[in-house]
PLY file of the C-alpha trace (Angstrom):
ply
format ascii 1.0
element vertex 228
property float x
property float y
property float z
element edge 227
property int vertex1
property int vertex2
end_header
23.12 105.99 -77.42
21.33 103.88 -74.81
18.46 101.42 -75.18
15.62 101.66 -72.68
13.27 98.70 -72.45
10.07 99.53 -70.55
8.34 96.22 -70.17
7.33 93.05 -68.43
9.24 90.63 -66.25
7.69 87.18 -65.79
8.48 83.79 -64.43
7.60 81.16 -67.04
6.32 77.81 -65.75
6.55 75.41 -68.69
4.58 72.15 -68.47
5.43 69.42 -71.00
2.30 67.43 -71.87
1.07 64.78 -74.27
-1.65 67.21 -75.39
-3.09 70.58 -74.39
-5.63 70.23 -71.59
-9.24 70.08 -72.77
-12.11 71.82 -70.89
-12.97 69.78 -67.79
-9.91 67.55 -68.16
-7.13 66.93 -65.63
-3.86 65.42 -66.84
-0.33 64.97 -65.47
2.65 66.77 -66.98
5.78 64.92 -68.08
8.01 67.61 -66.61
8.05 71.19 -65.35
10.65 73.80 -66.27
10.96 77.29 -64.84
12.55 80.16 -66.78
12.95 83.91 -66.52
11.00 85.72 -69.19
8.47 88.35 -70.11
8.75 90.35 -73.35
10.59 93.19 -71.60
13.09 90.88 -69.92
13.67 88.97 -73.17
14.25 92.08 -75.28
16.64 93.59 -72.74
18.61 90.34 -72.46
18.86 90.00 -76.25
20.12 93.57 -76.64
22.69 93.14 -73.87
23.98 89.89 -75.37
24.35 91.74 -78.70
26.61 94.26 -76.99
24.19 97.16 -76.51
24.04 99.43 -73.48
20.56 98.60 -72.22
18.47 99.66 -69.26
15.41 97.70 -68.13
12.49 99.43 -66.41
9.79 97.25 -64.88
8.00 96.22 -61.72
8.45 93.05 -59.66
7.25 91.76 -56.31
9.35 90.64 -53.38
9.74 87.34 -55.26
11.45 88.99 -58.27
15.07 88.64 -57.21
15.90 85.77 -59.57
14.72 87.82 -62.56
16.98 90.75 -61.66
19.98 88.53 -60.96
19.57 86.74 -64.29
19.13 90.00 -66.24
22.25 91.44 -64.64
24.20 88.32 -65.53
23.34 89.07 -69.18
24.67 92.62 -68.74
21.34 94.45 -68.34
21.29 97.53 -66.10
18.34 97.00 -63.72
18.66 100.10 -61.55
15.26 101.37 -62.80
13.33 98.23 -61.80
11.20 98.80 -58.70
9.40 96.52 -56.25
5.64 96.63 -55.62
3.33 94.95 -53.12
2.09 92.16 -55.36
3.36 88.95 -56.92
5.67 89.18 -59.90
3.95 88.38 -63.19
4.09 84.82 -64.44
3.02 82.64 -67.35
1.66 79.08 -67.26
2.76 77.52 -70.54
1.48 74.15 -71.77
3.60 72.54 -74.51
2.36 69.36 -76.19
4.40 66.59 -77.83
4.20 68.37 -81.21
5.50 71.67 -79.87
2.12 73.42 -79.87
1.56 75.65 -76.85
-1.15 77.33 -74.84
-0.40 80.15 -72.42
-2.14 81.70 -69.41
-0.61 85.01 -68.35
-0.86 86.54 -64.87
0.06 90.23 -65.02
0.84 90.80 -61.34
3.17 93.76 -60.86
3.41 94.24 -64.63
-0.06 95.83 -64.46
0.86 98.35 -61.74
2.64 101.03 -63.79
1.76 104.62 -62.85
2.27 107.98 -64.55
4.72 108.90 -61.80
6.84 105.83 -62.43
6.75 106.35 -66.21
7.89 109.98 -65.81
10.68 109.06 -63.40
12.05 106.51 -65.88
11.85 108.61 -69.05
13.23 111.74 -67.37
16.57 109.92 -67.10
16.86 109.63 -70.90
17.14 112.05 -73.82
16.75 112.46 -77.57
18.85 109.94 -79.45
18.19 107.12 -76.99
16.04 104.22 -78.19
12.81 103.30 -76.39
11.44 99.76 -76.75
7.92 98.77 -75.68
5.65 95.73 -75.70
2.05 95.12 -74.65
2.43 93.15 -71.40
2.30 96.24 -69.18
-0.35 98.88 -68.58
0.25 102.58 -69.32
1.33 102.14 -72.95
-0.55 105.23 -74.17
0.97 107.35 -71.38
4.42 106.13 -72.39
3.74 106.96 -76.06
2.69 110.50 -75.10
5.87 111.03 -73.14
7.92 109.56 -75.99
6.21 111.98 -78.40
7.45 114.94 -76.35
11.01 113.60 -76.66
10.81 112.99 -80.43
12.63 115.53 -82.62
11.48 116.51 -86.14
12.15 113.59 -88.53
12.40 111.34 -85.49
10.47 108.10 -85.41
8.53 105.99 -82.97
8.40 102.29 -83.84
5.41 100.56 -82.26
5.67 96.74 -82.24
3.49 94.08 -80.64
3.09 90.30 -80.88
-0.68 90.67 -80.71
-3.53 90.31 -83.21
-5.99 92.39 -81.17
-7.13 95.59 -82.87
-7.45 97.41 -79.55
-3.75 96.76 -78.86
-2.56 97.61 -82.36
-4.27 99.75 -84.98
-6.61 101.48 -82.53
-3.74 102.71 -80.37
-1.83 104.03 -83.39
-4.91 105.71 -84.90
-5.76 107.47 -81.65
-2.16 108.59 -81.27
-2.14 110.07 -84.79
-5.46 111.83 -84.17
-3.96 113.55 -81.13
-0.76 114.49 -82.99
-1.35 115.73 -86.57
2.39 116.43 -86.87
2.97 112.66 -86.86
2.19 110.21 -89.68
2.97 106.61 -90.60
5.75 106.09 -93.12
5.08 104.34 -96.42
5.74 100.81 -95.19
4.23 99.12 -98.29
6.81 100.84 -100.52
9.62 100.05 -98.11
8.50 96.40 -97.95
8.49 96.05 -101.74
11.91 97.74 -101.99
13.55 95.53 -99.35
11.87 92.20 -100.08
10.84 92.42 -103.77
7.58 90.84 -102.58
3.98 92.11 -102.69
2.78 93.95 -99.60
0.83 91.35 -97.54
-1.46 93.75 -95.66
-3.81 95.18 -98.27
-4.38 98.91 -97.84
-3.09 99.05 -94.28
-0.10 101.37 -93.72
1.44 99.04 -91.14
2.58 95.44 -91.02
-0.03 93.18 -89.45
0.36 89.39 -89.50
-2.53 87.19 -88.41
-1.75 83.52 -87.68
-5.02 82.42 -89.31
-4.00 84.12 -92.57
-0.20 83.93 -92.68
0.52 80.82 -90.61
2.98 82.88 -88.52
2.83 84.22 -85.00
0.76 87.36 -84.53
2.85 90.45 -85.24
2.23 94.19 -85.66
4.63 97.01 -86.65
3.86 100.68 -87.27
6.56 103.28 -87.92
5.44 106.82 -87.07
7.46 109.86 -88.10
7.38 113.44 -86.80
7.15 116.12 -89.49
0 1
1 2
2 3
3 4
4 5
5 6
6 7
7 8
8 9
9 10
10 11
11 12
12 13
13 14
14 15
15 16
16 17
17 18
18 19
19 20
20 21
21 22
22 23
23 24
24 25
25 26
26 27
27 28
28 29
29 30
30 31
31 32
32 33
33 34
34 35
35 36
36 37
37 38
38 39
39 40
40 41
41 42
42 43
43 44
44 45
45 46
46 47
47 48
48 49
49 50
50 51
51 52
52 53
53 54
54 55
55 56
56 57
57 58
58 59
59 60
60 61
61 62
62 63
63 64
64 65
65 66
66 67
67 68
68 69
69 70
70 71
71 72
72 73
73 74
74 75
75 76
76 77
77 78
78 79
79 80
80 81
81 82
82 83
83 84
84 85
85 86
86 87
87 88
88 89
89 90
90 91
91 92
92 93
93 94
94 95
95 96
96 97
97 98
98 99
99 100
100 101
101 102
102 103
103 104
104 105
105 106
106 107
107 108
108 109
109 110
110 111
111 112
112 113
113 114
114 115
115 116
116 117
117 118
118 119
119 120
120 121
121 122
122 123
123 124
124 125
125 126
126 127
127 128
128 129
129 130
130 131
131 132
132 133
133 134
134 135
135 136
136 137
137 138
138 139
139 140
140 141
141 142
142 143
143 144
144 145
145 146
146 147
147 148
148 149
149 150
150 151
151 152
152 153
153 154
154 155
155 156
156 157
157 158
158 159
159 160
160 161
161 162
162 163
163 164
164 165
165 166
166 167
167 168
168 169
169 170
170 171
171 172
172 173
173 174
174 175
175 176
176 177
177 178
178 179
179 180
180 181
181 182
182 183
183 184
184 185
185 186
186 187
187 188
188 189
189 190
190 191
191 192
192 193
193 194
194 195
195 196
196 197
197 198
198 199
199 200
200 201
201 202
202 203
203 204
204 205
205 206
206 207
207 208
208 209
209 210
210 211
211 212
212 213
213 214
214 215
215 216
216 217
217 218
218 219
219 220
220 221
221 222
222 223
223 224
224 225
225 226
226 227
C-alpha cells in the first residue's frame, strides 16, 4: 500500500511581530524565518517520517528546488512533482508576541493543476492505495471524480479540510453525493459517541465540522463517504 499526497507546496515567510499589523499601519518585524511548507508538503513529510511509503504530487516554479530537496530528505518520493512557468506558492505569516497569527497565501503554481496532470498522477496508482487531499490546490472536484472511479464497493473516501468555508466543505460533499447515489456518508455521530463517549458536537450534520468561533479550535472538516 502506498500513500499519494496530491497537494500544495509553499515557502512560508514567518514574521515575528509585537502585534498583527493594523489597516494602514507599517511596523518592523523582530525577525524573519523561512520554512518549507504547504499542506501537501507537510502531510507527505509527516507520513514519510512515520515510516510510510509516500509519493507527493504537486506543482512548483523554477524556484521550488529547496522544497523538493527538503521533502526528499524526509524520505518523500517527489518524482510526480512537476515544474510550471510561475512562482512557487508562498505564505506570509505574521506571528505576534502571544502566538496569534495572520496569514496571506499566494497560490502560485498550486493553482495551475489541470485534468491532464491529475490523470497522469492517478493513473500510476491502484485500488488499495491511499489518496490524501487538502484545499490549497485547484481541481479538487476533478480529483474526487477520478478517485470515485478507483473506489471499490465498501471502499471509502475521506475528505478533510482545515477550512470553515461551506463552499470548500459541505457543498463539495453534497454535490459529489448528488452525482453518485451509490455513495453515502457513514454514521459519524454514532462513531463519535462510540469512540469518545461524548455528545456529537455538530448537531444534525453527518460530518465533523469545527468552527473556531464555536469550539475555540482551528477550523476543521471531515466527511467519510462510503461506496455501496
